N, C-alpha and C positions, 0 to 999 in steps of 0.2 A: 890367615889373618882376617879375611872377609867373613868366614864362617864364625870365628870367635867374636868378631864385632857384632854380627847379626844376633848371636846368642845373648850378648850383653844388652843390645837394644830391646830384644823381645823380653828379656828378664825385667828390664826397667819398666816397660809399659805394663806387663802383667802384674808385677809387684806393686806398682803405683796404684793401678785400678783396684786391685784386691784390697790394698790397705785402706783406700778411701771408702770402699763399700763396707768392709768390716768395721771401720770406725763409725760409720753411719748406723749400722744395725746393732752397735753396742750401746746405743742410747739407753735402753732399759737397764743395762748393768750399771752404767754411770749414775742413773737416777736412783737405783737401789743403794749404791754406795753412799751417795749424797744424803739420802734419807737416814740411813743407818748410822753414819758417823756422827750425826747431829743428835743422836739419842743419848740422853743422860743415863738411862738404865739399860744400856746395850748389853753388858755382861749379864745382868740379872735376867733379861728376857731370853738371852741366848742359851745360857747354861742352866737349863731346867730339865727336870726328869721327863716332863711331857714331851719336850723337843726330842730327847733321845728315843723315846718310844715311837714317836712319829717317824723318825729316821729309820728305825728297825722295820716298822710296818711298811713304809714306802719301798725300802730295798727288797723286802720279802716279795712284795707284789711285782716289782720290776723283774726280779730273777725268774719268778714263776711264768709270767706272761711272755718274757723274751724267750726263755727256753722252749716252751711249748709252741710258740709262734714259729720258731725256726724248725722244730721237729715236724709240725704239721705242714709247713711250706715245702720242706724237702720231700716228704712223702708224696704230696700232691704233685710236685714238679716231676718227680721220678716216674710215677705211674702215668701221668698225662703226656709225657714226652717219650719215654723209653719202653712203653708197653702198648699193646693193641686194645686198650680199653675203649669201648664204644663211645660215640658222641663226645669226642675230645674237645672240639671247639665250644660246644655248648657248656661242658663242664668247666673249661678254662674261664669263659666269661662269667659263669655262675660263681666261681671261686674268687673272682675279683670284686664282686659286688658288695661284700660287707664293708668295704672302705667308704662307701657312700652313706652308710647309716650313721647318723649322729649318735654319740654315746648317750646323750640325755633322752633321746627317743627310745633307744633300746632299753635303757634303764627303766623308763616308765612301763614299757611292755613287759619287761622281765619281772618287775615287782607285781604287776597286775596278774601275771600268769603263774609265777613260781614263788611269790612272796609268802610269808606266814599266813596271810589272809587272802592269798590269791586263788584263782579259779581251780587250779589243780589241787591245792590244799583243801578246798571245799569238797571237791569230788572224793578225795581220799578220806576226808572226815566222815562223809556219809557211809563209807565202807569200813570205818574204824581201823584204818591202817596208817594213820598219820605218824605213828611212832617210827615207821620205817622210812619216812621221807626226811632227808637232811635239811637243815636250816641253811638256805642259800643267801641269807643276808651276810654282810660282812665280807671277810676275805674271799671266800669261795665264790660268792656271787660276783664280786668285782673282778676276780681273776678270770672267771668264765666269760663274762661279757667283754672284757678288754682283750682277751686272747682271740676270740672269734671276730672281733672288730679290727684288730691290728695286724693279724698275720699277713694280709695282703702287702704290707710294707716290705716283707721279706719275700713273699711269693713272686711279686713282679720282677725285681732285679735278679732273683735266683733263676727264674724261668728264662729270662733273657740270656743270662750267663750260660745256662745249661744248653740252650739252643745253639749258642756260638761255640760250645766246647768241641775241640777236635778229638774225635773218638780214637784217633790213631794212638794217643797216649795210653788210653785204657787197653786197647788191643795189644800194644807192645808189652804192657805190664802183665796181661794175662798169658801172652805167649812165653814169657819168662818164668812161668810157673806160679805166679801169685793168684790167689783166689779172689773172689768178689770182695770180701771184707778188706783184705790187705790193699787191693787196688783202690778201693774207696778211700781208705785213710791215707795212703801214700801218694795217690795220683789225683783222684776226682776232688776230694775235699780241699786240698791246697789250691787247686785251680778255681774252685767255686767260692773259696773263702772271702774274696773281696765283696761279692754280692751278699753273702751271708752276714758279713761284718757290717756293711753299710745298712742293710735292712734291719739287722738286729739292734743297732744303735738308734735307729729311728723308732723302733718299737719301744725300746727302753725310755727314750725321751718322751714319747707320746704317753706312755703309762705314767711317767713322772708328772706330766703336766695336765692330765685329764681331771676334770671336775665332775662332769655330769654323772658318770657311772658310780664313782666312789661316794658321791653325795647321796644319790638315790638309794644306794645299797648300804649306806651307813658304815663305810670303812674309812676311818680317818687317816688321810695322808696329808702331805704338806699343802697340796692345792686346796683341799677342803678347809684346812686350818687358815690358810691365807684369805680365802674368800670369806670365811666367817669373820675374820678381823676387819675386812673391808666393809662388808655389808651389814653386819650386826653391831660390832664394836666401834666402827668408824675409827679404828686405830691404825693409821697408815704406817706409823713408826714400827709397831710390832709386826705388821704384815710385811714391811720392807725387810726386817731382820730375818723373818722366816723365809722370805724369798731369796735372801742372800745364802742361806743354808741350802736351799734348793739349787741355787747356782753352783755351789760348791759340789753338791752331789752330781750335777750334770757335768761339771769339769772333771770330776773323778771318773765318771763313766767314759768320757772321751779320752782321758789319759789311759785308762785301762784298755780301751779299744786300740790305742796307738801301740801298746806293747805287743799286740798280735798283728804285726804288719804283713807277715807271710812273705812269700817270694817276691823278688823285684819285678819279674816279668810274668805276664799272664797270657801272652799271645803265642800263637804257633808260628814257627818260621816256614811252615809249609803253605803253599798256595793252593793246595788241592781242595776240592769240595768236601764239605763236612757231611758225611752220611751217618745218620743216627741209627744205631743198632736197636731194632725193635724186638723185645722179648714177647714171644707168643704165649699167651696165658690160657688159651683154649676156653673151657667153660668157666674157669676161675675169673675171667675178665668181668663177668657180670657181678661176681661177689665184690671185686675191686670197685666196680662202678657204684654199687650201693654204698660201699665204705666211703668213697669220695663224696657222695651226695650228702652224707651226714654233716660234713663241715659247712657247706653253704646253707644247708637246711637250718642249722643252729644260727648261722650268721646272717641269713637273709630271710628265709621263710617265716621264722618265728616273729621277728619284728614287723615284717610287712603284713603277716597274717593278723597280728594284734592291731595294727593300724586299720586294716580293712574291717575287722570286727567292730572297732569303735565307730568307724564311719557308718557302716550299714546299720548298726544298732541305733545310732543317733537318728538316722533317717527313718527307720521303722517305728520308733517309739516317740518321734517328734521332738527329740532333744536339740536338733539342729534348727536354729531359727533363721540363720542367714550365713552364707559363705561370703564374707567380705574380702574377696580375693580378686584383684584386678590384674589385667595384663601388665600394667606398669610394675607391679610387685615381682612378677616373673622376669620381666626384662631387666629390672635392677639387679636381681640375683645373677643372671647370666652375664650382664655387662661388667659388674665388678669382678666376677670370677675370671672372665676372659682377660680383663685388664691386669688383674693380679698375676695371672699365669704368665703373660707376656713380660711384665716388669720383673718378676722373680727369675725367669729364665735369663733375662738380660744381665742381671747382677750376679747370677750363679755361674755364668760361663767363664769370666776371668778367674774366679776362685778355683773352679774345677781344673782349668787348664794350668794354672800356676801350681796347684798341688801335684799334678801328674807330671808336667813337663819340666818343672824345676823343683824336684822333690828335695826338701831340706828342712831344717828346724823352723825357719821363718815361715815357709809356705804351709807347713803342718800346723803351726801355731795359728795362722790366720784362718785356716780351714776349721779348726776345732772351735775357735771363737765364734765363727759364723753359725755353728750348730747349737749354741746355747739357747738362742731364742725359741727353738722348738721345745725345749724343756721347761720354759717358763709358762706360768698361767697366762692366758690371753689378757686377763684383766690387768696384770702387772705391765705388760707391753702397752696396753691401751692407755693406762694412766700416765706412764712415762712419756708417751707421745703427746698426750694432752698438756702435761707440764712443759714439755719442750716447745710445743707450738705456741702456747700462750705467752711464754716468756721470751722466746727467741725468734719465732716466725709466725706472728699473730695473723698475717694475711692468709695463711693456708690453714688456719684452725678450722676444724669441722668442714673440711673439703674432701673430695674424692681422692686427692693426692695423698693426704695423710692416711686415709683409710687403706689405700692401695699399698702405701709404704708399710703400714702395720702388718698387712698380710705378707708382704715380702720378708719382714723380720721373722714372723712366725714360721713360714714355710720355705725359707731359703735352703735349709738342710735337705729337704725333699728333692729339690731340683739339683743341688750340688751332688748328692749321693747318686742320683740316676745318671747324670752325665759322667761323673768320675768312674763309676763302675765299668762302663763300656769303653771309656777312653783308655783305661789301663789295658784293655785287650786289643787295642789297635796296634798293629805291627809298625814300629818306627821306621822300618826299612822302606815302607811305602812313601812316607814323607821325605826321607832322605833321597830316594830315587827322584821324586818330583823336584826337589831343590837342586839335585845334581843336573837336571835338565835345564837349569837356569830360571826356574819359577821361584819367585820370592816366598818368604815365610808366610805372609798373610794371605797370598793367593793360594798357596798350598793348603793352608788351613781351610779356606773357603771351598776349594774344589775337591780336596781329598778327605781331610779329617772330618769336617762337618757332615758330609753325606754318610760317612761310615757310622757316625754316632747319632744320626738323626732319629732313629727309632727310640733311643734313650732320651733324647731331648724332648720328643713328643710325649713320652711316658712321664717324664718329670713335669711337663706342662699340664698334662691331664691330671696328675695327682694333686698339683696345686689348685687346679680348677675345681676338683671334687671337694678338697678340703675347705676351699673358700666358700663354696656353696653352703656348707653346713656350719661354718664358724659362727658362733653366737656372741660371746662376751665382747670381743673386739668390735664387732659390728654394732652392738648396742651403744658402746661408748663413743666410737669414732665416726659413726655415720653422720652425714650432713642432716640438717633439719628437714623434716618431712620425707626422709628417705625410708623406704620400706623394703623388706626382702622376705623370702620364704622362711628363713631361719627365725627372723623376728616375729613373723606371724605364728609360727609353731609355738614359740615361747610365750607370746601374748595370750594365746588361747589356753595353753597348758597351765600357765600360772594362775588362771582363773578357773581351772578345773573343767574347761570346756574341751574334753578330750575328743569328742566327735569332730568339732571344728578344727582342732589341732591336727587331726589325722589327715585332712585334705591337703594342706600345704606340705606336710611331711611326705605324703605319697607322691605329690607332684615333684618335690625335690629329688626323691629317689628315681622317679621315672625320667627326669631330665638328665640325671647322672648315668643311668643305665646304658642308653644307646651310645653315648660318647665312649664309655668304658668298653663296651662290646666292639665298637668300630676299631679302637686303637689296639685292643688285644688281638683281634683277627688280622688287622693290617700288619701289625708288628710280627705276627707269626709268619705271614707270607714273606716279609722282608728278610727275617732272620733265616728261615729255612732255604731261601734262594741264594744266600751268600755262600 
């Protein structure tokens, strides 16, 4: 009876907190519905041939980017964890760095380097071989850029899950006569599926909401159409209706994800140490090393190299007149990123625990609603919060609180996904044993569960930190007066075609993100391999 009562109390608190949080982060959806239902020409704007074409184009891009992000991430994790490829730690950190590159920065470099009038095209023109060079504008350019920027969303949780995987399952399957391929599909893939699923849905939502890459590479998706309506046509009604269609697509993606829930338990009942079986590749390990390097080369070296070229060229030919970049700008970026990370983790914890510990239709519904913000364009989230704060909470209008809350709405799924993935792998017997010794639910949570999932909590916080550093549209609209950040500096200079000046804050943004990412990846590796 006492246990049953405790379960009811815990369910009550987690469900209440999760409901309040999800209701708060649903403000953008409420705003869109309010705008759209008041439109007189709702049906006329919605049922147009152009809208159908944008839906097809958006879905095609989502499928391509998500599939290849998962494929690339699995291959990277497999070779970096289960083979003797050299310089593993260096490669692991290197493979995580594309997530710190803003899509609008990569888009500018990509166009400058590989566009129809880019530098490579000019070199090929001099050799009269441009006919063999594909046109990378449109779908293929956007797909390449977004794939190499977003695969870390899958790589990070998949790597954590693979490090925690009990190899006794695979060994037992092999001993029963199953080959590598059957063992992968029947044993490894189902156990790794939560990480693949959570990372894949983040990639899909990120692709759906991205503006910088698709705009610069001229591939029209919903985000580009919405931004055009806001900035050029000043038609908020049409933009709200298009945003509602985007919400429907995001809900469809989340519903499709729910269909593939996989097995109920992902933890091992064994308490033995997890020893990773290392495949010895001999001389082939250097071929694998070079193959792995291709991925971060495209995702990191190309954009960073382009920025360095712009900066050095500007210095040498005198294009750079002044670098108006103060310590306050850097401090503001770090301050709001740290604040957003802490806030997002706080509101993510109840949702993740409620979804895992009390799995049901209601908890799944709340979790899926919390994911929708990641699929919305940042400008939609920002304008909804402007409308809400002006009309219902004017004292907090244009304050750090509203800005931080906006980051929380956008990046809540990142934190929830990171926490939930590892929480599903925690053996419930450990918690039951603690409560059997007379320790209460909340003390058990603090002493047992939280330490076990701490690497994933830190990973989720880091991802929010990195995403906040490079977020642009939300910062432009919700930032307090006289507030400056590195992302705003990049945009201010780039919008005026001062690429040399834009390169400096962009490089500083990447340099600030790199060491934090490296520390967490290496620290997490030590924690996971010691468990």
